[in-house]
VOPAGU-2260 file (C-alpha; in pm, 1 decimal, decimal comma):
REM VOPAGU-2260
SITE   aa  ch    i         X         Y         Z
SITE  MET   A    0     485,7   -4212,0     749,8
SITE  THR   A    1     369,8   -3967,9    1019,2
SITE  ALA   A    2      30,2   -3814,5     946,0
SITE  LEU   A    3      20,1   -3445,7     865,3
SITE  PRO   A    4    -132,5   -3224,6    1134,0
SITE  ARG   A    5    -470,7   -3064,3    1084,4
SITE  VAL   A    6    -432,7   -2699,7     975,8
SITE  SER   A    7    -639,9   -2380,4     984,6
SITE  VAL   A    8    -544,8   -2139,7     703,8
SITE  VAL   A    9    -619,0   -1775,7     793,3
SITE  VAL   A   10    -655,8   -1512,1     521,1
SITE  VAL   A   11    -713,1   -1146,2     606,2
SITE  SER   A   12    -830,8    -891,4     351,7
SITE  HIS   A   13    -920,2    -523,5     340,6
SITE  GLN   A   14   -1063,5    -348,5      33,2
SITE  ARG   A   15    -930,4    -608,4    -211,4
SITE  PRO   A   16   -1222,6    -842,7    -289,3
SITE  VAL   A   17   -1096,6    -953,1    -632,4
SITE  LEU   A   18    -756,8   -1050,9    -496,1
SITE  LEU   A   19    -917,8   -1225,8    -200,7
SITE  SER   A   20   -1127,5   -1438,6    -437,6
SITE  ARG   A   21    -818,0   -1531,4    -637,6
SITE  CYS   A   22    -627,7   -1625,4    -321,4
SITE  LEU   A   23    -913,4   -1845,4    -204,5
SITE  LEU   A   24    -932,1   -2017,8    -543,7
SITE  SER   A   25    -568,2   -2117,4    -501,3
SITE  LEU   A   26    -638,3   -2246,1    -149,7
SITE  SER   A   27    -928,3   -2453,1    -280,3
SITE  GLN   A   28    -674,4   -2652,8    -485,4
SITE  LEU   A   29    -442,1   -2745,5    -198,0
SITE  ASP   A   30    -353,3   -3114,0    -173,3
SITE  HIS   A   31    -341,5   -3120,7     209,1
SITE  PRO   A   32    -580,5   -3388,0     340,4
SITE  ASP   A   33    -724,3   -3205,2     641,3
SITE  TYR   A   34    -749,8   -2825,4     650,3
SITE  GLU   A   35   -1000,9   -2546,4     702,5
SITE  ILE   A   36   -1001,0   -2191,1     565,9
SITE  VAL   A   37   -1081,3   -1888,6     782,7
SITE  VAL   A   38   -1141,1   -1551,6     615,6
SITE  ALA   A   39   -1124,7   -1227,9     815,6
SITE  ALA   A   40   -1235,8    -950,9     579,4
SITE  ASP   A   41   -1437,3    -633,8     538,4
SITE  SER   A   42   -1789,8    -630,1     398,2
SITE  ALA   A   43   -1673,5    -605,7      34,9
SITE  GLY   A   44   -1446,9    -904,3      82,9
SITE  LEU   A   45   -1716,8   -1113,3     245,8
SITE  GLU   A   46   -1959,7   -1028,4     -35,8
SITE  ALA   A   47   -1702,7   -1160,4    -283,2
SITE  VAL   A   48   -1651,5   -1471,8     -70,5
SITE  ALA   A   49   -2025,6   -1540,7     -71,3
SITE  ARG   A   50   -2018,8   -1563,4    -452,5
SITE  LEU   A   51   -1757,1   -1839,3    -459,6
SITE  PRO   A   52   -1887,8   -2189,2    -534,4
SITE  PHE   A   53   -1731,5   -2324,3    -214,9
SITE  ALA   A   54   -1846,3   -2039,1      13,8
SITE  GLY   A   55   -2033,1   -2281,3     240,4
SITE  ARG   A   56   -1706,7   -2454,3     327,2
SITE  LEU   A   57   -1537,5   -2139,0     458,3
SITE  LYS   A   58   -1537,3   -1982,7     802,8
SITE  THR   A   59   -1575,2   -1605,7     788,2
SITE  VAL   A   60   -1550,5   -1316,5    1031,3
SITE  ARG   A   61   -1618,6    -954,0     947,9
SITE  VAL   A   62   -1340,1    -704,6    1025,6
SITE  ASP   A   63   -1408,2    -362,4     876,0
SITE  ALA   A   64   -1137,3    -160,0    1049,9
SITE  PRO   A   65    -793,5    -161,7     886,4
SITE  GLY   A   66    -514,8    -326,7    1082,9
SITE  ILE   A   67    -355,7    -657,3     989,1
SITE  SER   A   68    -271,1    -772,4    1342,3
SITE  ALA   A   69    -625,1    -724,7    1472,5
SITE  ALA   A   70    -764,9    -900,6    1165,1
SITE  ARG   A   71    -528,2   -1193,7    1208,4
SITE  ASN   A   72    -632,6   -1223,2    1572,4
SITE  ALA   A   73    -998,5   -1226,7    1464,1
SITE  GLY   A   74    -920,9   -1510,9    1224,9
SITE  LEU   A   75    -715,7   -1690,4    1486,6
SITE  ALA   A   76   -1014,2   -1682,7    1724,1
SITE  GLN   A   77   -1204,3   -1898,9    1472,2
SITE  ALA   A   78    -914,4   -2132,8    1390,8
SITE  ALA   A   79    -969,1   -2475,4    1544,8
SITE  ALA   A   80    -674,7   -2680,1    1414,8
SITE  GLU   A   81    -350,5   -2777,0    1585,8
SITE  VAL   A   82    -150,6   -2561,3    1342,7
SITE  VAL   A   83    -250,9   -2218,6    1206,6
SITE  ALA   A   84    -109,8   -2100,1     873,3
SITE  PHE   A   85    -126,4   -1747,1     732,3
SITE  ILE   A   86    -130,6   -1615,4     376,2
SITE  ASP   A   87    -207,9   -1262,7     251,2
SITE  ASP   A   88    -489,3   -1179,9      11,3
SITE  ASP   A   89    -243,9   -1061,3    -257,1
SITE  ALA   A   90     -72,7   -1401,7    -261,9
SITE  VAL   A   91    -158,1   -1739,9    -411,2
SITE  ALA   A   92     -36,7   -2078,5    -294,1
SITE  GLU   A   93     121,6   -2361,4    -484,3
SITE  PRO   A   94    -101,0   -2671,6    -449,4
SITE  THR   A   95     158,8   -2844,5    -229,1
SITE  TRP   A   96     223,1   -2537,0     -11,2
SITE  LEU   A   97      32,5   -2648,9     295,7
SITE  ARG   A   98     145,6   -3010,7     274,5
SITE  HIS   A   99     511,0   -2908,7     276,7
SITE  LEU   A  100     462,7   -2637,4     540,7
SITE  SER   A  101     263,9   -2852,5     782,4
SITE  ALA   A  102     500,8   -3149,7     749,3
SITE  ALA   A  103     754,0   -2951,4     953,9
SITE  PHE   A  104     525,0   -2989,8    1256,4
SITE  THR   A  105     555,7   -3368,1    1257,2
SITE  ASP   A  106     871,8   -3282,3    1455,1
SITE  PRO   A  107     728,2   -3209,6    1803,6
SITE  GLY   A  108    1011,1   -2966,2    1872,7
SITE  VAL   A  109     910,0   -2729,3    1592,0
SITE  ASP   A  110     696,8   -2433,1    1702,4
SITE  ALA   A  111     675,2   -2235,3    1377,5
SITE  ALA   A  112     750,8   -2271,7    1008,2
SITE  GLY   A  113     800,2   -2043,4     712,4
SITE  GLY   A  114     831,1   -2105,1     340,7
SITE  TYR   A  115     969,6   -1935,1      33,3
SITE  VAL   A  116     793,1   -1653,3    -151,7
SITE  ARG   A  117     810,7   -1602,9    -527,5
SITE  GLY   A  118     779,9   -1250,5    -665,1
SITE  ARG   A  119     585,6   -1078,7    -940,2
SITE  ASN   A  120     725,8   -1279,5   -1230,4
SITE  GLY   A  121     617,1   -1600,8   -1058,4
SITE  ILE   A  122     963,7   -1754,6   -1091,0
SITE  SER   A  123    1225,3   -1549,9    -902,0
SITE  PHE   A  124    1222,1   -1561,2    -523,1
SITE  GLN   A  125    1117,6   -1250,1    -336,5
SITE  TRP   A  126    1211,0   -1393,9       4,1
SITE  THR   A  127    1380,4   -1713,2     116,2
SITE  GLY   A  128    1529,7   -1783,5     460,0
SITE  ARG   A  129    1619,8   -1485,0     677,8
SITE  SER   A  130    1691,0   -1390,5    1036,9
SITE  VAL   A  131    1617,2   -1052,0    1194,7
SITE  ASP   A  132    1767,4    -851,0    1481,0
SITE  VAL   A  133    1624,6    -610,4    1739,0
SITE  THR   A  134    1637,4    -316,1    1496,7
SITE  GLY   A  135    1451,6    -503,1    1220,6
SITE  ARG   A  136    1762,2    -561,5    1006,7
SITE  HIS   A  137    1762,5    -887,7     811,1
SITE  ALA   A  138    2039,4   -1134,7     735,3
SITE  PRO   A  139    2020,8   -1440,6     507,1
SITE  LEU   A  140    2002,2   -1791,4     649,3
SITE  THR   A  141    2191,1   -2076,6     486,9
SITE  VAL   A  142    1942,8   -2334,6     362,1
SITE  ALA   A  143    2097,2   -2572,3     108,0
SITE  GLY   A  144    1867,7   -2769,2    -119,4
SITE  ASP   A  145    1496,4   -2834,2     -76,9
SITE  ASP   A  146    1488,8   -3005,5     263,0
SITE  PRO   A  147    1353,1   -2812,8     564,3
SITE  VAL   A  148    1607,9   -2677,1     810,6
SITE  VAL   A  149    1520,7   -2603,8    1173,6
SITE  PHE   A  150    1673,6   -2300,4    1345,6
SITE  ALA   A  151    1648,7   -2189,4    1707,8
SITE  GLY   A  152    1595,5   -1823,3    1780,0
SITE  ARG   A  153    1762,2   -1647,9    2068,1
SITE  PRO   A  154    1707,2   -1314,4    2245,0
SITE  GLY   A  155    1811,2   -1042,4    2004,6
SITE  ARG   A  156    1808,1   -1259,0    1691,4
SITE  ALA   A  157    1488,6   -1416,3    1554,4
SITE  ILE   A  158    1414,9   -1651,3    1267,7
SITE  LYS   A  159    1208,4   -1450,2    1019,9
SITE  THR   A  160     885,7   -1589,4     882,6
SITE  GLU   A  161     697,3   -1393,7     619,3
SITE  GLY   A  162     341,8   -1302,7     713,1
SITE  THR   A  163     221,0   -1425,1     376,1
SITE  ASN   A  164     374,0   -1771,7     421,9
SITE  MET   A  165     401,6   -1889,3     779,5
SITE  ALA   A  166     249,6   -2129,2    1029,4
SITE  ILE   A  167     264,9   -2174,4    1405,1
SITE  ARG   A  168     119,7   -2418,3    1656,3
SITE  ARG   A  169    -207,1   -2272,5    1778,9
SITE  ALA   A  170    -128,9   -2351,1    2141,2
SITE  ARG   A  171     199,8   -2162,1    2118,5
SITE  LEU   A  172      40,4   -1864,9    1943,1
SITE  ALA   A  173    -246,8   -1855,8    2192,5
SITE  ALA   A  174      -2,5   -1862,9    2484,7
SITE  LEU   A  175     180,5   -1564,2    2332,3
SITE  GLY   A  176    -146,1   -1372,6    2300,3
SITE  GLY   A  177    -155,1   -1368,5    1919,8
SITE  PHE   A  178     -41,9   -1068,2    1717,7
SITE  ASP   A  179      16,4    -727,7    1875,4
SITE  PRO   A  180    -257,0    -488,5    1747,5
SITE  ALA   A  181     -18,1    -194,9    1794,9
SITE  TYR   A  182     106,1    -294,6    1448,7
SITE  ARG   A  183    -150,9    -199,2    1187,9
SITE  PHE   A  184      86,4    -277,0     900,7
SITE  PHE   A  185     456,4    -368,6     879,5
SITE  LEU   A  186     667,2    -567,1    1129,8
SITE  ASP   A  187     359,7    -740,9    1275,8
SITE  GLU   A  188     488,0   -1094,3    1212,2
SITE  THR   A  189     845,3    -984,0    1294,2
SITE  ASP   A  190     724,2    -885,7    1640,6
SITE  LEU   A  191     590,0   -1239,1    1679,7
SITE  ASN   A  192     922,4   -1380,4    1556,9
SITE  MET   A  193    1104,8   -1181,3    1826,1
SITE  ARG   A  194     873,6   -1307,6    2096,8
SITE  LEU   A  195     928,6   -1665,2    1977,9
SITE  ALA   A  196    1304,1   -1608,0    1980,7
SITE  HIS   A  197    1289,4   -1478,2    2336,5
SITE  ILE   A  198    1160,7   -1816,4    2454,8
SITE  GLY   A  199    1404,8   -2010,9    2233,8
SITE  ALA   A  200    1136,8   -2146,7    2002,6
SITE  ARG   A  201    1246,2   -2352,0    1701,1
SITE  THR   A  202    1139,8   -2248,4    1351,3
SITE  ALA   A  203    1159,4   -2459,3    1037,0
SITE  ILE   A  204    1242,8   -2294,3     706,1
SITE  VAL   A  205    1072,5   -2503,3     436,7
SITE  PRO   A  206    1193,9   -2425,0      82,4
SITE  LEU   A  207     920,9   -2623,1     -97,1
SITE  ALA   A  208     637,4   -2450,1      90,7
SITE  GLN   A  209     591,7   -2180,6    -172,3
SITE  VAL   A  210     350,4   -1896,9    -236,9
SITE  HIS   A  211     349,0   -1627,2    -504,5
SITE  HIS   A  212     319,1   -1270,1    -380,0
SITE  GLY   A  213     251,5    -968,3    -597,3
SITE  PHE   A  214     264,2    -657,9    -372,5
SITE  ALA   A  215     -84,5    -546,2    -473,3
SITE  ALA   A  216    -186,9    -181,3    -471,3
SITE  SER   A  217    -329,9     -40,4    -149,7
SITE  SER   A  218    -369,4     289,0      34,3
SITE  ARG   A  219       3,5     260,7     113,7
SITE  ARG   A  220     144,1     186,1    -233,9
SITE  SER   A  221      54,3     228,1    -600,5
SITE  PRO   A  222      24,4     -55,3    -855,4
SITE  ALA   A  223     387,8      24,0    -947,5
SITE  ARG   A  224     487,1     -23,2    -578,9
SITE  ALA   A  225     559,7     346,5    -532,3
SITE  PRO   A  226     476,0     455,7    -176,9
SITE  ARG   A  227     162,2     660,6    -120,0
SITE  ASP   A  228     193,5     693,6     257,4
SITE  LEU   A  229     474,1     600,3     496,9
SITE  ALA   A  230     291,2     662,7     823,2
SITE  ASP   A  231     232,1     297,0     912,9
SITE  ILE   A  232     595,5     211,7     841,9
SITE  GLY   A  233     706,1     490,1    1075,2
SITE  ALA   A  234     461,4     398,8    1349,9
SITE  SER   A  235     532,7      25,5    1342,2
SITE  SER   A  236     907,8      83,9    1335,4
SITE  VAL   A  237     889,9     294,2    1650,6
SITE  VAL   A  238     672,2      37,3    1828,7
SITE  PHE   A  239     912,2    -242,0    1732,7
SITE  LEU   A  240    1222,7     -53,0    1843,9
SITE  ARG   A  241    1068,3      51,1    2175,2
SITE  LYS   A  242     980,0    -311,8    2246,7
SITE  PHE   A  243    1299,9    -485,1    2145,9
SITE  ALA   A  244    1598,0    -255,3    2084,9
SITE  PRO   A  245    1833,5    -127,7    2359,3
SITE  SER   A  246    1764,8     237,4    2429,3
SITE  ASP   A  247    2096,2     352,0    2280,6
SITE  GLU   A  248    2014,4     184,0    1948,0
SITE  VAL   A  249    1672,1     340,5    1895,9
SITE  ALA   A  250    1780,2     681,7    1764,3
SITE  PRO   A  251    2043,4     543,9    1522,1
SITE  ALA   A  252    1789,8     290,5    1394,2
SITE  MET   A  253    1529,6     562,3    1336,3
SITE  ASN   A  254    1781,4     772,3    1144,9
SITE  ALA   A  255    1867,1     467,0     934,3
SITE  LEU   A  256    1495,2     423,0     864,8
SITE  ARG   A  257    1465,9     783,7     749,5
SITE  ARG   A  258    1763,2     744,2     515,3
SITE  ALA   A  259    1633,8     417,2     373,2
SITE  GLN   A  260    1282,6     549,7     310,7
SITE  ARG   A  261    1412,7     868,6     153,5
SITE  ALA   A  262    1636,2     664,4     -77,0
SITE  ARG   A  263    1337,0     447,4    -166,9
SITE  VAL   A  264    1123,1     751,9    -247,5
SITE  LEU   A  265    1400,4     904,3    -459,9
SITE  ARG   A  266    1442,8     581,0    -658,1
SITE  HIS   A  267    1074,6     588,9    -747,5
SITE  MET   A  268    1100,1     957,2    -839,1
SITE  VAL   A  269    1396,5     896,5   -1069,8
SITE  ALA   A  270    1203,1     608,7   -1230,4
SITE  GLY   A  271     912,3     844,1   -1299,4
SITE  ARG   A  272     669,6     678,6   -1058,4
SITE  LEU   A  273     663,4     980,5    -824,2
SITE  GLU   A  274     679,9    1355,0    -874,1
SITE  PRO   A  275     954,1    1565,5    -706,4
SITE  ARG   A  276     686,8    1728,4    -491,1
SITE  ASP   A  277     596,2    1384,7    -352,5
SITE  VAL   A  278     931,4    1345,3    -177,7
SITE  GLY   A  279     871,3    1602,2      95,2
SITE  ARG   A  280     508,8    1499,3     140,6
SITE  LEU   A  281     596,8    1133,9     186,8
SITE  MET   A  282     874,9    1209,0     432,4
SITE  MET   A  283     626,1    1415,1     631,9
SITE  THR   A  284     394,1    1112,7     650,9
SITE  LEU   A  285     687,7     909,0     781,9
SITE  GLU   A  286     751,3    1164,9    1056,4
SITE  ALA   A  287     381,6    1173,6    1141,9
SITE  GLY   A  288     387,4     797,7    1175,5
SITE  ILE   A  289     695,3     809,0    1397,2
SITE  GLU   A  290     518,9    1057,6    1623,9
SITE  ALA   A  291     208,1     839,1    1634,6
SITE  GLY   A  292     418,9     533,6    1715,4
SITE  MET   A  293     577,6     710,3    2009,4
SITE  ALA   A  294     230,4     763,2    2155,4
SITE  ARG   A  295     111,2     409,3    2078,5
SITE  ASP   A  296     144,9     166,0    2365,5
SITE  PRO   A  297     254,4    -183,3    2264,8
SITE  ALA   A  298      10,7    -443,8    2385,4
SITE  HIS   A  299      81,8    -684,1    2667,8
SITE  PRO   A  300     -92,9    -982,6    2513,1
SITE  ARG   A  301    -284,8   -1220,9    2732,5
SITE  PRO   A  302    -329,2   -1588,3    2647,6
SITE  LEU   A  303    -609,4   -1643,6    2398,8
SITE  PRO   A  304    -915,0   -1859,5    2466,1
SITE  PRO   A  305    -996,4   -2183,4    2280,6
SITE  PRO   A  306   -1140,2   -2149,6    1928,7
SITE  ALA   A  307   -1488,2   -2002,9    1899,6
SITE  ALA   A  308   -1608,4   -2256,5    1643,0
SITE  PRO   A  309   -1542,2   -2625,3    1568,2
SITE  PHE   A  310   -1315,4   -2734,0    1285,7
SITE  LEU   A  311   -1475,3   -2709,0     939,2
SITE  ARG   A  312   -1293,5   -2940,1     699,3
SITE  PHE   A  313   -1269,1   -2780,3     357,1
SITE  ARG   A  314   -1262,4   -3097,2     146,9
SITE  ALA   A  315   -1425,2   -3432,0     215,3
SITE  GLY   A  316   -1203,9   -3634,8     -20,6
SITE  PRO   A  317    -859,4   -3616,3    -177,7
SITE  ALA   A  318    -764,7   -3329,4    -406,5
SITE  LYS   A  319    -773,7   -3384,4    -781,3
SITE  ALA   A  320    -444,5   -3429,8    -963,1
SITE  HIS   A  321    -301,8   -3126,0   -1139,0
SITE  ASP   A  322    -336,5   -3132,2   -1518,9
SITE  LEU   A  323    -119,0   -2964,5   -1782,6
SITE  LEU   A  324    -213,5   -2810,9   -2117,3
SITE  VAL   A  325      39,8   -2669,7   -2361,3
SITE  GLY   A  326      16,8   -2462,6   -2677,3
SITE  ARG   A  327     133,6   -2166,3   -2883,4
SITE  PRO   A  328      36,7   -1799,2   -2841,1
SITE  TRP   A  329    -216,0   -1812,8   -3124,5
SITE  GLN   A  330    -400,8   -2082,3   -2926,1
SITE  MET   A  331    -414,0   -1874,4   -2607,7
SITE  ARG   A  332    -782,7   -1780,3   -2619,4
SITE  GLY   A  333    -897,6   -2138,3   -2662,0
SITE  LEU   A  334    -656,2   -2267,3   -2400,4
SITE  ARG   A  335    -774,5   -2012,9   -2145,6
SITE  ALA   A  336   -1138,0   -2099,8   -2210,3
SITE  ARG   A  337   -1063,6   -2469,3   -2173,4
SITE  ALA   A  338    -863,9   -2414,7   -1854,7
SITE  ALA   A  339   -1139,7   -2203,4   -1699,3
SITE  SER   A  340   -1391,7   -2475,4   -1782,2
SITE  MET   A  341   -1171,1   -2739,8   -1621,6
SITE  VAL   A  342   -1138,9   -2531,8   -1304,4
SITE  ARG   A  343   -1515,8   -2489,0   -1285,5
SITE  ASP   A  344   -1539,2   -2867,9   -1299,6
SITE  GLY   A  345   -1295,6   -2895,6   -1009,0
SITE  GLN   A  346    -985,5   -2982,7   -1213,7
SITE  PRO   A  347    -669,9   -2782,5   -1129,8
SITE  VAL   A  348    -467,8   -2703,3   -1439,9
SITE  THR   A  349    -156,0   -2522,9   -1561,8
SITE  LEU   A  350    -105,9   -2382,1   -1911,8
SITE  PHE   A  351     230,0   -2360,1   -2087,3
SITE  VAL   A  352     207,1   -2112,7   -2375,5
SITE  PHE   A  353     548,1   -2080,6   -2540,4
SITE  SER   A  354     643,1   -1876,6   -2845,8
SITE  PRO   A  355     937,4   -1939,7   -3086,1
SITE  THR   A  356    1137,5   -1658,3   -2918,9
SITE  ALA   A  357    1385,6   -1596,0   -2639,0
SITE  LEU   A  358    1137,4   -1402,8   -2424,5
SITE  TYR   A  359    1173,1   -1435,9   -2047,1
SITE  HIS   A  360     921,7   -1666,2   -1880,0
SITE  ARG   A  361     651,8   -1556,4   -1643,6
SITE  MET   A  362     406,3   -1751,4   -1424,9
SITE  VAL   A  363      74,2   -1614,0   -1300,9
SITE  PHE   A  364    -238,6   -1750,4   -1136,3
SITE  ALA   A  365    -536,7   -1622,3   -1332,8
SITE  ASP   A  366    -848,5   -1484,0   -1165,4
SITE  ALA   A  367   -1036,1   -1782,0   -1313,1
SITE  GLY   A  368    -825,2   -2018,1   -1101,9
SITE  TYR   A  369    -565,4   -2170,7   -1334,2
SITE  TRP   A  370    -189,0   -2122,2   -1366,5
SITE  VAL   A  371     -36,2   -1996,0   -1692,3
SITE  GLN   A  372     333,5   -1979,0   -1780,7
SITE  THR   A  373     430,4   -1776,0   -2085,9
SITE  GLY   A  374     763,2   -1707,6   -2254,1
SITE  GLY   A  375     987,7   -1812,5   -2537,2
SITE  ILE   A  376    1088,7   -2168,1   -2620,0
SITE  PHE   A  377    1448,8   -2048,2   -2613,3
SITE  GLY   A  378    1413,8   -1795,2   -2328,9
SITE  ARG   A  379    1509,2   -1815,6   -1964,0
SITE  ALA   A  380    1279,2   -1909,0   -1677,2
SITE  GLU   A  381    1518,4   -1887,9   -1380,5
SITE  ARG   A  382    1682,7   -1547,7   -1408,5
SITE  ASP   A  383    2033,4   -1689,1   -1372,7
SITE  ALA   A  384    1988,9   -1925,9   -1668,6
SITE  PRO   A  385    2146,6   -1855,0   -2009,8
SITE  LEU   A  386    1970,6   -1592,2   -2220,0
SITE  TRP   A  387    1934,5   -1838,8   -2509,6
SITE  GLN   A  388    1872,7   -2212,8   -2476,4
SITE  TRP   A  389    1835,6   -2410,1   -2798,7
SITE  GLN   A  390    1561,9   -2674,3   -2770,3
SITE  GLY   A  391    1236,3   -2787,6   -2921,9
SITE  PHE   A  392     885,7   -2707,3   -2803,0
SITE  SER   A  393     818,0   -3048,6   -2646,3
SITE  SER   A  394    1153,1   -3067,1   -2470,9
SITE  ARG   A  395    1098,8   -2718,5   -2327,0
SITE  CYS   A  396     757,1   -2822,8   -2195,8
SITE  ARG   A  397     905,9   -3128,7   -2027,8
SITE  ARG   A  398    1185,2   -2922,0   -1881,8
SITE  GLU   A  399     941,8   -2673,3   -1725,4
SITE  ALA   A  400     719,6   -2952,8   -1594,8
SITE  ALA   A  401    1024,4   -3108,4   -1429,0
SITE  ARG   A  402    1118,0   -2770,6   -1274,6
SITE  LEU   A  403     771,5   -2738,5   -1121,0
SITE  GLU   A  404     724,5   -3099,4   -1015,1
SITE  PRO   A  405     850,1   -3061,3    -653,7
SITE  VAL   A  406     582,1   -2798,1    -581,4
SITE  ARG   A  407     323,5   -2876,4    -850,7
SITE  PRO   A  408     331,7   -3243,7    -951,4
SITE  PHE   A  409     124,7   -3320,5   -1258,2
SITE  LEU   A  410    -117,7   -3606,1   -1314,6
SITE  SER   A  411     -89,4   -3794,9    -987,5
SITE  ASP   A  412    -356,6   -4037,8    -876,7
SITE  PRO   A  413    -505,5   -4006,1    -522,4
SITE  ALA   A  414    -237,0   -4238,7    -382,8
SITE  GLY   A  415      32,0   -4007,3    -512,8
SITE  LYS   A  416     167,0   -4243,0    -781,8
SITE  VAL   A  417     277,1   -4045,0   -1084,6
SITE  ARG   A  418     128,8   -4189,1   -1403,8
SITE  ASP   A  419     320,3   -3962,3   -1639,5
SITE  PRO   A  420     561,4   -3726,0   -1465,4
SITE  HIS   A  421     605,4   -3491,4   -1760,0
SITE  PRO   A  422     289,0   -3482,8   -1971,2
SITE  CYS   A  423     291,8   -3230,7   -2253,2
SITE  ARG   A  424     -21,6   -3262,9   -2457,2
SITE  GLU   A  425    -118,5   -2970,8   -2670,2
SITE  GLY   A  426    -456,2   -2810,7   -2620,3
């Protein structure tokens, strides 16, 4: 079997230290044999990083100014591996994420790779495989099953990778000059996708390389995902269109953007997440951003230098096997305490806490570093499953363990041999 390439994982963060810590806890449980973690964050984020038990095994760089592209470039400057992967601070990775994602690069013809992103309920997919055109419009890609599929981009049509779940060969990214700092938020990775497409680069879409992404609150959106400011969306859209779209498509695309953002704002207003007076204000921020984008010159990136620091391997030995605890809601407090203790001892763990109901299932990664899936014994996990599924507690636990096994195998020894593929021992 071909050895996996060495990987640098870059995480950028701004004003979200708690989420950054949670993201890094998930990365500490990756089963990849040879990776480093680079954190580009503001002072609050770096203070949180310093309190983590594995802080000494992280590379860090301070970036106080907002702007995701500039922060990613700062992290990239420290990344010393053959492949560089990116994940956002409001995301967490499945333990097999990096192994699946980096395996795509054992094909020497693959330049970039992207995985699937699960949404807020931890089960449904937020994004899978997509392509994107010169106006930023997306179209689905056909990827059947769990095996990676390699696509070639072409001028005018790129293979989309999500900024919170993507990887690229460092040499290729350095030759392209990294990310364009003209994008402070939105379309930053799409710009890179378009530049890769222009040179005919090949991108692998890897279904089993999965992260969970929650759309955390920021200066641009509320905890309910209602917009607070549309300026960066306007500015980045103009920069993107000026770089890639034919001149006669720019104005229609901008009008389509205005309609789409207005419709988005109105949906949030109808849902009670915005006030009627917010509609005009938000559309004014969009126009201000469009004006700013017209005055913002896209960068002409120059090739980047070699990494500024040597590779810093995160883990000396193999990762511990993932454990599984199960129980009922009335056992939740004890199960959480036990899981937190196991994580402190270096043991990754998932909790199944199922009630005798038909409640929908939900999966989250707790701040303490363990996974917990809740829901009814008879309820649905995948949202296209039947509303009611008659089964016992133990059979439901085994069923959910089997569903997760491709991305979160339980109780494997260091050689990867499964001792008990579907353990379900109550806490």
